[in-house]
C-alpha positions as CSV (number, residue, x, y, z in Angstrom):
1,M,-8.5,126.7,-195.6
2,A,-7.9,125.7,-192.0
3,H,-11.6,126.4,-191.2
4,V,-12.7,124.0,-193.9
5,R,-10.4,121.3,-192.6
6,D,-11.6,121.8,-189.1
7,M,-15.2,121.7,-190.2
8,R,-14.6,118.5,-192.1
9,A,-12.9,116.9,-189.1
10,W,-15.8,118.0,-186.9
11,L,-18.3,116.4,-189.3
12,N,-16.4,113.2,-189.6
13,L,-15.8,112.9,-185.9
14,E,-12.1,113.0,-186.5
15,D,-11.7,115.7,-183.9
16,Y,-13.5,113.5,-181.4
17,A,-11.2,110.5,-182.2
18,A,-8.2,112.8,-181.9
19,A,-9.4,114.1,-178.5
20,I,-9.8,110.6,-177.2
21,H,-6.4,109.7,-178.5
22,D,-4.9,112.7,-176.8
23,G,-6.7,111.9,-173.6
24,I,-5.4,108.4,-173.6
25,N,-1.8,109.6,-174.2
26,D,-2.1,112.1,-171.4
27,T,-3.3,109.3,-169.0
28,V,-0.6,106.9,-170.1
29,S,2.0,109.7,-169.7
30,R,0.9,110.4,-166.2
31,F,0.9,106.7,-165.3
32,A,4.3,106.2,-166.8
33,R,6.1,108.8,-164.8
34,G,8.6,107.0,-162.5
35,N,7.7,103.6,-163.9
36,I,10.9,102.5,-165.7
37,S,9.5,99.2,-167.0
38,F,6.6,101.0,-168.6
39,Q,8.8,103.7,-170.1
40,N,11.0,101.0,-171.6
41,G,8.0,99.4,-173.3
42,S,7.7,96.4,-171.0
43,V,3.9,96.3,-171.1
44,L,1.3,94.0,-172.6
45,E,-1.8,95.1,-174.3
46,E,-5.2,93.4,-173.8
47,D,-4.8,91.1,-176.8
48,D,-1.3,90.1,-175.7
49,L,-2.5,89.4,-172.1
50,R,-5.4,87.3,-173.4
51,A,-3.0,85.2,-175.6
52,L,-0.6,84.8,-172.7
53,S,-3.5,83.7,-170.5
54,K,-4.6,81.1,-173.0
55,K,-1.0,79.8,-173.2
56,G,-0.9,79.6,-169.4
57,D,-4.2,77.7,-169.3
58,K,-2.9,75.2,-171.8
59,A,0.4,74.8,-169.9
60,I,-1.5,74.1,-166.6
61,K,-3.7,71.5,-168.3
62,K,-0.7,69.8,-169.7
63,L,1.1,69.8,-166.3
64,T,-2.1,68.5,-164.6
65,R,-2.3,65.6,-167.1
66,R,1.4,64.7,-166.7
67,A,1.1,64.8,-162.9
68,A,-2.0,62.6,-163.0
69,S,-0.2,60.0,-165.2
70,A,2.9,59.9,-163.0
């Protein structure tokens, strides 16, 4: 039964996705060693960084307008 499940995973590329996921986890684990902020979850993902960048751009534009009018 395990062979059928393994074959199905291989055909659906599930084993490939699992290998990528495991590789990412290994890389992140190696990076996280000794990094307390990272281990506590104080990180931003790409989408969060993009949203934060957009908010920062809006804030700079607002400050620039206010400084120009003062």
